[in-house]
C-alpha positions, 0 to 999 in steps of 0.5 A, spaced: 266 889 320 261 893 323 254 889 324 247 892 325 244 889 331 237 891 330 231 888 335 226 887 330 232 884 326 235 890 329 231 892 335 225 890 336 220 894 336 216 894 344 210 896 341 204 892 344 200 894 338 204 888 334 201 882 332 207 877 331 210 880 338 205 876 342 208 870 343 207 866 348 214 864 351 215 857 351 223 858 348 225 864 353 229 861 360 224 866 365 222 862 371 216 859 372 212 864 376 213 868 369 205 868 369 205 872 375 211 877 375 207 880 369 200 880 372 203 883 378 205 889 376 200 890 371 196 889 377 200 894 382 201 899 376 193 899 375 192 900 382 197 905 383 193 909 378 187 908 380 189 912 388 193 918 385 187 920 384 184 919 390 191 921 394 192 927 391 184 929 392 185 928 399 190 931 401 190 937 396 181 938 393 175 935 389 179 938 383 185 935 383 181 928 383 181 930 376 187 932 375 190 925 378 187 921 374 190 925 367 197 924 370 195 916 371 193 915 364 199 919 361 203 915 365 201 909 363 200 912 356 208 913 356 208 907 358 205 904 353 207 907 348 212 913 348 216 910 351 217 903 346 216 909 341 222 912 343 226 908 344 227 905 338 227 912 335 233 913 339 235 905 337 234 907 328 237 914 331 244 910 334 243 913 340 245 906 343 246 907 350 240 911 350 235 906 346 238 900 351 236 905 359 228 905 356 228 897 354 232 896 360 225 900 363 221 897 358 223 890 361 222 892 368 215 894 368 212 888 362 205 886 363 207 881 358 211 876 357 212 878 348 214 885 351 220 883 356 222 878 350 222 884 344 224 889 351 230 884 352 232 881 345 232 890 342 237 891 349 241 885 346 242 890 338 243 896 341 249 893 345 251 888 339 251 895 334 254 898 341 260 894 341 259 890 347 259 884 345 259 880 351 254 884 354 249 881 347 251 874 348 249 874 355 243 877 353 241 872 347 244 867 351 238 866 355 233 865 349 231 858 346 232 860 338 226 854 337 222 857 344 221 863 338 216 867 334 218 868 327 220 875 328 224 874 335 227 868 332 229 873 326 232 878 331 235 873 335 239 869 329 240 876 327 244 879 334 248 872 335 250 872 327 254 879 328 257 877 335 260 871 332 263 875 326 264 881 330 269 876 335 272 872 330 267 867 330 266 862 324 264 867 319 260 860 315 257 859 321 255 866 323 252 866 315 248 859 316 245 863 323 243 869 318 241 865 313 235 862 318 233 869 319 233 871 312 229 864 310 224 867 315 224 874 313 227 876 307 224 883 307 228 886 312 234 890 310 238 889 317 239 882 317 241 882 310 245 887 311 249 882 316 247 876 310 252 882 306 258 882 313 258 874 312 258 874 305 265 879 305 269 874 311 268 869 307 271 871 300 265 872 297 266 878 295 261 879 289 254 875 292 256 880 298 256 887 292 249 884 289 246 883 297 248 891 299 245 892 292 239 889 293 238 892 300 234 899 297 229 894 293 225 895 299 225 904 299 230 908 302 233 905 308 235 910 315 241 914 314 245 908 319 243 903 315 245 906 308 252 909 311 254 902 314 251 898 307 256 904 303 261 902 307 261 895 306 260 896 299 267 899 298 270 895 303 268 889 299 270 894 293 276 894 295 277 887 295 275 886 289 281 890 286 277 897 284 279 903 289 275 907 285 268 904 286 270 904 292 272 911 294 266 912 291 262 909 296 267 911 302 264 918 300 257 916 299 257 913 307 260 921 308 255 924 307 249 921 309 252 921 315 253 928 316 
């Protein structure tokens, strides 16, 4: 069984512009000096950004002061906007190692605990999707779900359910985890996909088919998620003794991934 561990259920978008990521972070077992660490990173980045124009101007002449300022601004835009957006795009395109590397950089340079949490949860999602379940479990174990904000908790629950399903854990326990995620965010297709996998594992094939068919109610899915949806539908119809339906969905999955 293959789960989709997306951080924002899933791969959590690490962009700081998303308000649902602005949580206090009291549930994550970071060191007590976490706030000082993030403040230090921000101060260090500001100092380096200020020094670049000065150093370039001193070494190469006054025109380079302006060039240095542009470079400092570009580097900040790269860190704050480009890096998280391309990390999420890599995840959506199923390029999990590339996405994981970018989320690791985001976490290492994060200026806030919310941004760092989002990046770590996203790395766990990459590990789940790439089949590195032990690595994902280690990252997820670093969080106390009760202290996470709703969006983060959905991601954490979904990815834990995926790990349980993929490693031979109790499917009833996995379904309980994903039902908690659904209660918080019923509109996220990736969470519904995990729910369907748990239902199939429990032999509840009609329920799983209903969930999978409803996943597209909110609009088109990404190609990777649509292909997985079709493969799970094929598996469910196989279990129900309907090979023609199963073959049709397998063909759809192949067409989507071409």
